[in-house]
ROLO-56213 format. One line per 8 residues: number of its first residue (from 1); their letters; for each residue x, y, z of C-alpha. Coordinates in steps of 0.25 Angstrom, whole numbers. Example, Ala and Ser with C-alpha at 12.3 -4.5 7.8 and 13.67 -1.06 7.14 Angstrom:
2
1	AS	49/-18/31; 55/-4/29
***
This chain:
623
1	MGNIVITT	-198/939/391; -196/923/391; -195/914/378; -209/915/373; -212/906/361; -225/908/354; -229/895/346; -242/894/338
9	GYTGSGWS	-249/889/326; -262/889/318; -274/883/325; -278/869/322; -266/866/313; -259/857/323; -247/866/325; -246/863/340
17	VALASLAP	-241/849/338; -227/855/337; -228/859/352; -231/845/357; -216/842/357; -212/854/366; -211/854/381; -224/859/387
25	EQFVHPVP	-217/867/398; -212/877/388; -227/881/385; -233/893/393; -245/889/401; -253/895/405; -253/908/396; -256/921/403
33	GEIEDWRA	-271/925/402; -269/938/395; -262/930/383; -273/920/383; -284/931/382; -276/937/371; -275/924/363; -290/921/365
41	QAEADAMS	-294/935/361; -285/934/348; -292/921/345; -306/926/347; -304/940/339; -294/941/328; -294/957/329; -290/958/343
49	IAPTAQVI	-277/950/344; -268/961/348; -263/960/363; -269/969/373; -261/977/382; -263/967/393; -258/956/384; -246/964/380
57	ERLQTWSR	-242/967/394; -243/952/398; -235/948/386; -224/958/390; -223/953/404; -225/938/402; -212/930/403; -206/918/408
65	PDADEMSL	-196/918/419; -186/909/412; -182/916/399; -176/903/394; -188/895/395; -198/894/383; -212/899/384; -220/893/373
73	LADERDLR	-234/899/370; -242/889/361; -255/894/356; -261/894/342; -268/908/345; -255/914/345; -254/913/330; -262/926/328
81	LLDHWAEQ	-255/933/339; -240/930/334; -238/945/330; -242/950/344; -234/939/351; -221/944/343; -224/958/345; -226/957/360
89	LPNARFLL	-215/947/363; -203/951/355; -195/939/361; -205/928/358; -203/917/348; -213/911/339; -214/896/336; -225/895/325
97	FFTDPETA	-230/881/320; -238/877/307; -243/865/301; -244/861/286; -258/863/280; -261/848/280; -257/846/294; -264/858/299
105	LAHAIRNG	-277/855/291; -276/840/297; -276/846/311; -287/856/308; -296/845/303; -293/836/315; -297/849/324; -310/851/316
113	FDPSAFLE	-306/864/309; -312/868/295; -301/865/285; -303/877/276; -304/887/287; -292/881/294; -283/881/281; -286/896/280
121	GWRDSIRH	-282/899/294; -270/890/292; -265/899/280; -267/911/288; -259/906/300; -248/901/291; -247/915/284; -247/921/298
129	LTGFQRRY	-236/912/303; -227/914/291; -229/929/292; -226/929/307; -213/921/305; -208/931/294; -210/942/303; -204/936/316
137	RARTLLLD	-194/926/309; -184/927/320; -194/924/331; -203/914/324; -201/899/320; -212/893/311; -212/878/312; -220/866/306
145	AASAHRNP	-228/860/318; -228/846/312; -213/846/310; -210/852/323; -219/841/329; -212/830/322; -198/836/325; -198/843/338
153	TAMIVAVE	-183/843/339; -182/851/326; -192/861/332; -184/863/344; -171/866/336; -179/875/327; -184/884/338; -170/886/343
161	RLGLRLAL	-169/896/331; -178/905/339; -170/903/352; -180/894/358; -177/881/366; -189/872/367; -190/859/374; -197/847/369
169	RDPLLDEG	-207/838/376; -201/826/383; -206/816/378; -211/821/365; -226/819/362; -231/808/352; -235/812/338; -248/819/336
177	EVLVVERL	-260/813/330; -260/809/315; -270/816/307; -273/806/295; -287/809/291; -285/824/293; -273/824/285; -280/817/273
185	IARRWLAN	-291/828/274; -281/839/275; -273/834/263; -286/833/255; -290/847/259; -277/854/256; -276/847/242; -281/860/235
193	KADLAVLR	-274/870/244; -262/874/235; -260/887/242; -255/879/255; -243/874/248; -237/888/246; -241/892/260; -235/880/266
201	AELEAHAY	-222/882/258; -222/896/263; -224/891/277; -213/881/276; -203/892/271; -206/900/284; -206/888/293; -193/883/300
209	PLAESEPE	-190/869/294; -189/858/304; -181/845/302; -187/837/291; -197/827/296; -203/815/290; -217/818/283; -229/814/290
217	PDLDASQL	-232/799/287; -245/796/280; -254/785/283; -254/773/274; -267/765/271; -264/755/282; -263/767/292; -275/774/287
225	LALYRQYQ	-283/761/288; -278/759/302; -282/774/305; -296/771/299; -297/758/307; -294/766/320; -304/777/317; -314/765/314
233	AGYQQLIA	-311/759/327; -313/772/334; -326/773/326; -331/759/331; -327/763/345; -336/776/344; -347/767/338; -346/757/350
241	ACDEQTQR	-346/769/359; -358/775/352; -366/762/353; -363/760/368; -368/774/370; -380/771/362; -383/759/370; -381/766/382
249	ANEQAQQA	-390/777/377; -401/767/374; -400/761/388; -401/775/393; -413/777/384; -419/764/389; -417/768/403; -423/781/400
257	AHYQAEAK	-435/775/394; -436/766/406; -435/778/415; -445/785/407; -455/774/408; -453/774/423; -455/789/423; -468/787/416
265	QYQAEAEQ	-473/776/425; -469/785/437; -477/796/431; -489/787/429; -488/783/443; -486/798/448; -499/801/439; -506/790/446
273	NQATAEQH	-502/794/460; -506/808/457; -520/803/452; -521/795/465; -516/807/473; -527/816/466; -537/805/469; -533/804/484
281	KAEADKNA	-534/819/484; -548/819/479; -552/809/489; -545/817/500; -553/830/495; -566/822/495; -563/816/509; -560/830/514
289	KALDAEKQ	-573/836/508; -581/824/515; -574/827/528; -578/842/527; -592/838/524; -592/828/536; -586/839/545; -597/848/540
297	RSREREAA	-608/837/544; -601/835/557; -602/850/561; -617/850/557; -620/838/566; -612/844/577; -620/857/576; -633/849/576
305	HQDAAEEN	-628/841/588; -625/854/595; -639/859/592; -645/847/597; -637/848/610; -641/862/612; -656/858/610; -654/847/620
313	ELLLLQLH	-648/856/630; -660/866/628; -670/855/630; -663/850/643; -663/865/648; -678/866/645; -680/852/652; -673/857/665
321	QVQEELES	-682/870/664; -694/862/663; -690/853/675; -687/865/683; -701/871/679; -708/858/683; -700/858/696; -704/872/699
329	LFLKGKEA	-719/869/696; -718/856/705; -712/864/716; -722/875/715; -733/867/719; -738/853/720; -751/859/719; -751/860/705
337	QEAFEAEK	-745/846/703; -757/839/702; -763/849/692; -751/849/684; -747/834/685; -753/832/671; -745/844/666; -733/839/673
345	ASLIAACD	-734/825/668; -735/831/654; -724/840/656; -715/828/661; -719/820/649; -715/832/640; -702/833/647; -699/818/645
353	EQTQRANE	-702/819/631; -693/831/629; -682/824/637; -683/812/628; -682/821/616; -670/828/622; -664/814/624; -666/810/610
361	QAQQAAHY	-660/823/605; -648/821/614; -646/807/609; -647/812/594; -637/823/597; -627/812/603; -629/804/591; -626/816/581
369	QAEAKQNQ	-614/819/589; -609/804/588; -611/805/573; -604/818/572; -592/812/580; -591/800/571; -592/809/558; -581/818/563
377	AKAEQNQA	-572/805/566; -575/801/551; -572/815/546; -558/815/554; -555/801/548; -559/805/534; -550/818/536; -538/809/540
385	KAEQSQAK	-540/800/528; -540/812/519; -527/818/525; -521/804/523; -526/803/508; -521/818/506; -507/814/512; -506/801/503
393	AKQYQAEA	-510/810/491; -499/820/494; -489/808/495; -494/802/481; -493/816/475; -478/818/480; -475/804/475; -481/807/461
401	KQNQATAE	-473/820/460; -460/812/464; -463/802/453; -466/812/443; -452/819/446; -445/806/445; -452/803/432; -448/817/426
409	QHKAEADK	-434/815/430; -433/801/423; -440/807/411; -429/818/411; -418/808/412; -424/800/401; -425/812/392; -410/816/395
417	NAKALDAE	-406/801/392; -414/801/379; -407/814/374; -393/809/378; -396/797/370; -400/805/358; -388/814/359; -379/802/360
425	KQRSRERE	-385/795/348; -384/808/340; -369/809/344; -367/794/340; -373/796/326; -365/809/324; -352/802/328; -355/790/319
433	AAHQDTAE	-358/799/307; -346/807/309; -337/795/309; -343/790/297; -341/803/290; -327/803/294; -324/789/289; -331/792/275
441	ENELLLLQ	-323/805/274; -310/798/276; -313/788/266; -317/799/256; -305/807/259; -296/795/256; -303/792/243; -303/807/238
449	LHQVQEEL	-288/808/242; -285/796/233; -294/801/221; -287/815/222; -273/809/221; -277/801/209; -283/813/202; -271/821/205
457	EQYFLKYQ	-262/811/198; -271/810/186; -272/826/185; -257/827/186; -255/817/174; -265/824/166; -258/837/169; -245/832/164
465	ELVQSQQA	-251/827/151; -257/840/149; -244/848/151; -237/839/142; -247/840/131; -247/855/132; -232/856/131; -233/847/119
473	LQGIGLEQ	-243/856/112; -235/869/116; -223/863/109; -230/860/96; -236/874/96; -222/880/97; -217/872/86; -229/876/77
481	ESAFEQGS	-227/891/81; -212/890/77; -215/884/64; -225/895/60; -216/906/64; -205/900/55; -214/898/43; -208/885/40
489	APALESAR	-218/876/32; -210/863/36; -210/868/50; -225/871/50; -228/858/43; -220/851/54; -228/858/65; -241/854/59
497	EQTPQALP	-236/840/58; -232/841/73; -245/847/77; -256/837/79; -270/840/72; -278/835/84; -269/838/95; -267/823/100
505	PPPKRQRR	-263/821/114; -249/826/117; -239/815/119; -237/811/134; -224/815/139; -217/808/150; -221/813/164; -210/820/172
513	QRPAALKS	-204/813/183; -207/818/197; -198/817/208; -200/806/218; -203/816/229; -215/821/221; -221/808/218; -234/805/225
521	RGPFAKNR	-235/792/234; -249/793/238; -257/802/247; -250/796/260; -236/796/255; -225/801/265; -219/810/254; -232/818/253
529	KERRRLER	-228/830/261; -214/831/254; -220/830/241; -231/841/243; -220/850/248; -212/848/235; -224/850/226; -227/863/233
537	YIAIIRES	-212/868/230; -214/863/215; -227/871/214; -221/884/220; -208/883/211; -217/881/198; -226/893/202; -214/902/206
545	GLFDESWY	-207/901/192; -193/901/198; -189/887/193; -182/887/179; -186/873/174; -178/874/161; -166/878/168; -167/867/178
553	LSQYPDVA	-169/856/168; -157/861/159; -148/863/172; -152/849/177; -155/840/165; -156/828/174; -170/833/179; -175/834/164
561	DAGYDPIE	-169/820/161; -176/814/173; -190/821/169; -192/829/182; -199/842/183; -188/852/186; -196/859/197; -200/846/204
569	HFVCHGVG	-185/841/202; -180/854/209; -189/853/220; -187/838/223; -172/836/219; -166/849/214; -166/857/228; -159/845/234
577	DKRNPAPW	-149/845/223; -147/860/224; -152/862/209; -156/876/205; -170/879/200; -166/891/191; -152/897/187; -155/909/197
585	FDTAFYLE	-158/900/210; -146/892/216; -153/881/225; -140/878/233; -137/893/235; -151/896/240; -151/885/250; -137/888/255
593	THPDVSAS	-139/903/256; -153/902/263; -151/891/275; -166/893/279; -170/888/265; -161/876/266; -165/873/280; -180/871/275
601	IMNPLVHY	-186/861/266; -191/872/257; -187/872/242; -177/884/240; -184/889/227; -197/889/234; -191/897/246; -185/907/236
609	HQFGKAEQ	-198/909/229; -206/911/242; -196/918/251; -182/919/245; -186/928/234; -193/938/243; -181/938/253; -172/940/241
617	RPTRRGW	-163/927/244; -152/924/234; -154/912/225; -139/910/220; -126/916/222; -124/930/216; -139/933/215
***
């Protein structure tokens, strides 16, 4: 198995800044698919983080060909899988990173996490990290991510304790982003979280100390003003961009209105064309009906003409028959000619009359036939006109449909542009409101920060006066009790004289001198982080009851003469001077005997209270 190194930290706490200084070729990419599926399953379901048989087989066969080359696996999801990694890979080493509560919460606020839920998860992750470090101390190194980022060389030296040789990026990357506003919010949020001090002290005791680095500088008023002006310039640019987008949207709206007006005009023209087409269609239908009627009349005239022609033929046939009969009569005998001359003359006259009638009927039939042909020509002409009108009507109807489709398309584009304009206006209003809320919230936070600082100083002065008054009253009560037990009248009289009748306010005692390291220099002072660490140690020692104040003052009278609080003097100066907090605790012996304590920045008495006592470490020679 190659040199596998598992490195991880809590999600959203900014732990990954420590990896920015390492050479990228040391990281494993891509990770096998079985392991990625395992990580995703553990992230989705907390009850099923145990590896499957397929994952276990993949872990056992997965190795790098070069055993001297580091293989770094960096994934925050591995935080919940550390015990499984340690069990399946016995030769793997673990490089765990953490960030202090303020830095972690500032990164979480920048990334949009809920502060309360994030802090709860941060507490659980710290307990998990420290517990894993205790179980696998020989394979695990717990480091402060911020210190590792500021001092990458010290981190490289520290990981050599695990037998690892990591390479730094060449060249190193620039410093990360400065979280100014987020740190102010985080500092305000953590003001009342007293339990984090003990948890952080325990975390620092388990972590490997890197080289001491300069505390993170705080921005002064001019730098804050410059940052505010930078945000204001960005806001002005955002407003200008919004105005430009609004103007562009207005132009699009005007163009859409123009398109909509044109669409309405096209629609009106289409409706007019449709009406004209319907009118032409009605005229064409009317002409077709007239044509059908004219055709019917032509057929009737043609039938009449045919009847007249048949009658004329019949008359001509009859005439021929009469002529034949006359000729036969003339041929039969001339004898009857004279007798029948009169009859013949009458017959000839009748024939002439009938012939004249037949000619008149023939002329009338020819006239009717000419009229029929003329009417048929007119009907054909009307039918051609009707077909032409019907074609024009179809053309007008197609144009009307095309204009209507174009109008509907323009209307859809206009509606779409109008909706986009409304959405852009809404986003512009939301961005402007969010920026205004952020500016107001920043001003309110700064104002509240100054008010809280002033109130804390006033409360501390009042508390000191109350403590002094209570001590004075207790002293007077003890004197009266002693005089009453002795039964001495002069002593009782003296006690009565000393006891005020109306309990006037106790005399103001001179305030104890505080070491320079504990004096507040404002909310943005450079010694703020160191002062907080010392105050945590003072609080832990007071609560433990291990410090003998009377013995310390009698052993070191210069502390009493200077007016220092003995515990504050021991934390700020006594440890450096190798002074002892009690007769049973030798500071110099404890630091010399336990090099892991001397290599850290932790107070030796605090270390004994939290860890050394449980580990039964000796506190002086012969104990």
